[in-house]
N, C-alpha and C positions, 0 to 999 in steps of 0.2 A: 504493500500500500504506500502511495507516495505522500510526501508532506505537501502542504498547500503551496501553490505557485505564487510567489511574491517576488518583488524586486529586491527585497532586503533579506539578509541572513540574520541569524540570531546575534552574531557578534556585531554586525554592522549597526543593527538597530539599537543594541545595548550601548554601543559607544556613543551614538548620537542622541539617544532618547533621554527624556527627563525621568529620573529615577522615581520621583514622587508620583508622577502621572502613571508610570508603568505599574507601580505597586497598587495604585487605585484601580487600574484596569484588571489586574489579576484578581483582586478582592471582589470587584464588581461581578465578574463572570462567575467566580466560584460560588458566591452567595446566591446568584440567580439560578444556578444549576441545582443547588441544594433545596431551593424552595419549590421545585417542580413537584407536582402531585404524583406519588408512586402509582396510583391507579389509572393515570392517563394512558390511553391507548396510542397516542401519537406524540411525536416530537416534531413540532411544526407540521409539515405536510407528510412526514415520513411515519409509517406505521411501525410501532414497536413489536418485537417478537413476543408472542403470547407468554413465554416463560418469564419474561421480564416485567410484564404488567403486574402491578402490586408491589414492586420492589423499587427502592430509590434509584433515580437516574444516575448512572456512574460516569466517570470520565471516559471509560472505554466505550460506553454506548454513544455518548456525544461524538467522540472521535469517529466511530464507525459511520454514523449518519452524516457527518461532515465529509467523509472520504479522506481522512488524514490518519496518521498513525497515533495509537494510544499514547506512546511515549512522548511524541511531540506535544500533544495536548496536556498530558500530565505535567510536563516540564513547564509549560506555559502557566497553568494554574498555580504551580509551586513558586512561580516568580521569575522564571527565565524570560529574558526579552524575546519578543516574537514580532514578526511582521505579518499583518493580515491583508489580504486583498479585500476590496470592497464587496465583491460577490460572496466571499466566505463570511464576512461580517454580517451580511444580510441573512444568510442561511443560519448562522449562529443565533441571531436575534429572533428568528422565527422559532427555533427549537427551544429557546429559553422563555418564550411567550412574553417578550418585553412589552411594556407600555410604550406608547409613542414617545413620551418624554425620555424613557429609558433607552430606546433605540438611538435617540439623538445623543444621549450621554455616552453610550457605547462608541458611537462614531467619534465623538469629541475626544475620548480617551485613546482610542486606537489610531485615529487618523486626524489629529488636530490641524494638520495643514490644509484639510479640505473644508473645515467649518466656515471660514469667511466667504466661501463661494456661494453658499446656499443660506437664505434667510431662515430664521427659526420657524416662522409661520409656514413657509413652503415645506420645510422638513416635516413639521407636524402633520400637515395635510397629506403629504406623500406617504408617511408611515401609517397613518390611519387608513388610507386606501389599501395599503398592503395588508393590514390586519383584516380588513373587510374581505378582501380576496381570499385570504386564508380561511376566514370564518365560513364562507360559502362552500369551499372545498370540504372542510371538515363536516359541515352539516349534511352535505350530500352523501358522505360516506357513512353516516350514522345509520344503524340498523334497527333502532328501537326508539320509542318516545322518550324513555329515560336517558338514552345517550344524546338525543337531540337537545334535551333541556340542559344536560350537564355541559355539553359543548357551548351552548348559548351562554351559560353563566361564566364559563372560563373565558370566553372571548369578550363578553361585556366587561369583565374584570380588567382586561387589557385596555379597552377603549375608554373606560370611564375611571381613570386613576384617582380623581379627586374624591370620589365616593368611598367612604370607609368600609361600607358593606354592600356587596352586590348579592342579590337574591333571585332565585327562580322558584316560583310558587305555583303549585297546582291547587287552586282554591277548592275545587270540589272534593279532592282527596285529602285536603288539609295537610299537604306535604310541602316542604320547602328545602331547597339546597342553598347553602350559603357560601359566599366567597369573600371572606374578610380581607382587608388590605394587609399585606404581610408586614409584620413588625409593629402594628398599631394596637396598643392595649385597649383603646377605646372601641376599636372595631370588634374585638372579642367580647367586650361587655355588651355592645350593641346586639351581637348575635345571640347572646344568652337572654337578653331582655326580650328579643323578638320571639325566641322559642317559648318563653314563659307566657307571653301575650297570646300566642296561638293556642296554648293549652287552656287558657281562660275563656276562649271563645265558645259561646253556646252554639248548638247546631243551627239555630235560626240566624245567628250573626254570620256564620260561614255561608249560609244560603244567600244572604243579601250580597255578600262579596261576590259570590258566583254569578248572581243575576246581574250585578253591575258590569262585570267583565264580559258576560255573554252579550250584553247590549252594545259593547264597545267594539268597533271594527279592529281587525288585526293591524298591528303597527301603530295604533293611536297611543299617544303618551298622555297619561293623566297624572296630575299632582295630588297631594294630600287633600286639597280642597274638594276633590271629587268624591271622597269617601264619606260615609254617614258621620255626622258630627259626634255621635256617641262613641263610635269606633275610634275616631281620632283622639277623643278625650281619654279613653281607656289606654290607648297606645302611649300617649304622653305620660300618663300616671305610671304605667309599667316601666317606662324608661327612667323616670325620676327615682324609682326604687333602686335603680342601679347607678344613680348619680349622673344620669345623662340628660342633658337638655337637647331635645330633638330639634333639629333645624329644618331639614329638607328631605323629601322623599319623592321620587318620580318612578313610574312604572309604565311599561308598554305591554299591550295585549298580544299574546301569542294565540294562534288558532285554538279554539276550544275554551277551556277555563284556566289556562296557564298565563302567567305574567313574568316578565323579567324587569328588574328595576334596581335602583340604588338608593341608599339613604346615608346620611352623614350627621355627625354631631357638630360639625363646624359650619359657620355661616358663610355661604357663597351663593351667588346667583348662577343657576343652571344655564349654561350658554345654549344658543340655538344649535351650535355644532354638536354638543352633547345630546341634545334632544334628537337631532337627526340621526346620530349614530345609534342611539337606543332604539329608535323607530325602525331603522334598517335591519338591525339584528333581529328584532321581533318579526319583521316581515319575512326574512330569510328562514327563520325557524318555523314560521307558519307554513311556508312553501314546502319545507322538508317534511312536515307532518302530514301532507296531503296523500 
């Protein structure tokens, strides 16, 4: 197996590179690999071997999917200088399921000489479109409703990095998959509070939720103002018990009685771009469920 084709050797890059930046790059990549979900069936667009599903993603597995040697990649994560080509960086970002902002940070750390060429806004849009493209491919490969909803949540997590908690909920079945923001203590508390609230819902309250979403076209985004006032009040009280002041929640309807959305304890205005991304994800998931 060949090492990646770049114009720089280990020694050349090490001699010319900035040590602090290189250390940050190694740490950045290693931490993102370790946060990948063991149960994921794909690394980017590449399907994992069945025997590896359920196990942590290893250096060897990343190297195999990138088409490079395991020794080269292991040395890189351990701190050896390395030169990456742009196509290889893009494939690595796909496998690590990086947020749009994280993909820009990876490029800044690995290829700082390229950053002045492209504006931050253009880079964010380009990376978001790349994630949407990957989302469609993963949804079309899904073989069950459960897998469609899990992929939807994983991809929404990448496209909506400001939300501390991403959720995919089947209202009729009273089931919810949660995707907290990595490393955020408040996100974990938010998830626990949400679980507690769902347990408190009476059957008739769950039925009202189901009816609300059944009336909502697929892909339409609703804010907390669309929910019954009593439900919003109960939700706020449940969060306060966990020391959380709830600020925002939005969700988009997926075909049937499922929704994908995000919520946060931090005040910020949901941008039109974020609404559009959430709506697109819900639309693609609805099509995959037909």
